[in-house]
C-alpha positions as CSV (number, residue, x, y, z in Angstrom):
1,X,0.1,0.0,-0.2
2,X,1.6,3.3,-0.7
3,X,0.6,6.3,1.1
4,X,0.9,9.9,-0.6
5,X,1.7,12.9,1.2
6,X,0.5,16.3,0.6
7,X,1.6,19.8,2.0
8,X,-0.2,22.8,0.8
9,X,-0.7,26.5,2.2
10,X,-4.2,27.6,2.1
11,X,-5.1,31.2,2.9
12,X,-8.1,31.2,5.5
13,X,-10.1,33.8,7.2
14,X,-12.0,32.6,10.6
15,X,-14.3,35.0,12.1
16,X,-13.0,36.3,15.4
17,X,-15.9,34.9,17.3
18,X,-15.0,31.4,16.0
19,X,-11.4,31.6,17.0
20,X,-12.4,33.0,20.3
21,X,-14.7,30.2,21.0
22,X,-12.1,27.5,19.9
23,X,-9.5,29.5,22.1
24,X,-11.5,29.3,24.9
25,X,-12.5,25.5,24.7
26,X,-8.6,25.0,24.6
27,X,-8.8,23.5,20.9
28,X,-5.3,24.2,19.2
29,X,-5.7,26.4,16.1
30,X,-4.2,23.5,13.9
31,X,-6.5,20.9,15.3
32,X,-9.5,23.4,14.5
33,X,-8.5,23.7,10.9
34,X,-7.5,20.1,10.6
35,X,-11.3,19.5,11.5
36,X,-12.8,22.0,9.2
37,X,-11.2,20.5,6.4
38,X,-11.8,17.1,7.2
39,X,-15.5,18.2,7.6
40,X,-15.3,19.9,4.4
41,X,-13.6,16.7,2.4
42,X,-16.2,14.3,3.8
43,X,-19.3,16.4,2.6
44,X,-20.0,16.9,6.5
45,X,-19.7,20.9,6.6
46,X,-22.9,22.6,6.2
47,X,-23.3,26.3,5.3
48,X,-25.7,28.5,7.7
49,X,-27.0,30.2,4.3
50,X,-27.9,26.7,2.9
51,X,-29.5,25.7,6.0
52,X,-31.7,28.8,6.2
53,X,-32.6,28.6,2.4
54,X,-33.9,25.0,2.9
55,X,-35.9,25.7,6.1
56,X,-37.6,28.6,3.7
57,X,-38.4,25.9,1.1
58,X,-39.4,23.6,3.5
59,X,-41.9,26.2,4.9
60,X,-43.2,27.5,1.5
61,X,-43.9,23.8,0.6
62,X,-46.0,23.0,3.6
């Protein structure tokens, strides 16, 4: 089995509130970013605007 390694620099912007919450919980910054990337790559990251749009569509349908 071959394991490939990939390294890349990715510019990110995190809202200060999110970073403050993470810092308060004691989660290292790098762990937080890794978690976000993992969720994104596995299709588990949900955007708030998408959720609000779906809620609106459900209200219209009912």
